[in-house]
N, C-alpha and C positions, 0 to 999 in steps of 0.2 A: 743305579744308585752308586754313589762314590764312597770310597772308604772314609770313615769318620762321620758320615751322616747319621744323625740321631733322630729317632721318632719317639716321642713320649706320650703316653696316654694316662689319664687318671680316671678310673671308673669307680662307681659306687660298689661297695662290697655286697653284691647281690647276684644270685645265680643268673638272672636274665641278662646281665652284662658280659658274661663269660664269652658268649658267641660273638659279641662285637669285638672283643680283644682278639679272639681267634681269627676273625676275618681281617682285621688290620694287619696282623702278623702274616697272614696268607698273602695279602697284597704286597707287602714288602718283599717276601720271599719270591713272589712271581717276578717282581721288578729286578731282583738279583739273579734271576734265571736258575733257581733251584729246580730240580726235576720233580715230577709229580709225587713220587714216593717220599722224597725229602720234605716236600710241602705238607703232606699228610702227617709225617712224623712231627714236624714243627707244630702243626695245629693241635695234634693230640697232646703233646707234651705241654704246650702253653695252656691248653684247656684244663689239663690235670693240675698244673701249678695254680691256676686261677681258682679252680674249684676248691683246692686245699686252702687257699687264702681266704675264700669266702666262708668255708666250713669251720676253720680253726682260728680265724681272726677274732674279731669282736662282733659276733653275729647279732647281738642285741642292740647295737649302736648304729642308728641310721646315718650317722655322720662319717662312718669309716669308709675307706676307699682302698683300692688296689692301684698301685703305681707300676706302670709297665714302661720299660726303657729298652728300645731296640737300637743296637748300634751296628752299623755296617762296618765290618772289619776285613782286613786283607784275608781272603779265603773263606769267609763265612759270616754268619750272623750271630750276634750276642743278644740274648734276651734276658732281662732281669724282671722278676716279679717281686714286688715289695709290699708287705702289708703289716699293719699294726697287730700286735698280739698282747695278750695279758694272760698270766697264769697258764702258760702253755709249756709243755716239756719238749725237749728236743727228740724228734722221732728217730727210731732206729730203722734204717733201711735194710731189709733182709736181702740176702743173696737170692733167695727164692721166696715168692709170696706164699702165705699160708692160705691154701685154697679152701680150707675148712671154715673160714670165717669171712664175713662180708666186709668189704672195704680193705684198705691197706695196700692197694695196688698202685696208687698214684705215683709215689716217689720211685717205686720199682720201675714202672713204665717210663717215667721221665729219664731215669738213668739208662735204660735200654735204648731209647729212641734218640737221645742226644749224644753228641761226641764228648762233651764235657759238662759236668754238673757240679755245682758247689752250693751248699746250703749254709748260709751265714745267719747266726743268731746274734742280734744286737739287743741292747736293752729295749724290750717291748716292741721289737721289729724283727720280722723274718724276711730274708731275701733268698730267693732261689735264682741262681745265676746259671744260665745254660748257653751252650755254644753249639752251633751246627755248622759243619764244614760244607762248602760247596763241593759238588763232585768235580773231579779234575777236568771233565769235558766242558763244564760250564765256565771255567776260569779262562 
């Protein structure tokens, strides 16, 4: 794949579509020649971001969707997960997760697995921007 190529997906905001998004990102990563560990990191991070979007978006609305934008960049892959939100607060991403409670590991894992992560809150929209660098041997 060449720098600047963009792949966009629009999936319903439902758990059964998360695996489809993960597989699409996996296919792009394989074409870019990421190594197996990096591909698994990408799949897990994208899966966590999509799961958060499904859980914390507008779960009662069947018309909601998750927009995914993958951009091939010089030296890596940029992935954006965008979803509509209402009445949601900006989450705090702890340095260490609280293992005494269930949940709350998604954003922590995303930050550990990806090279760059930015969470942008726009009016009624959340965007998780992630970047994974190709290993030097693949470039």
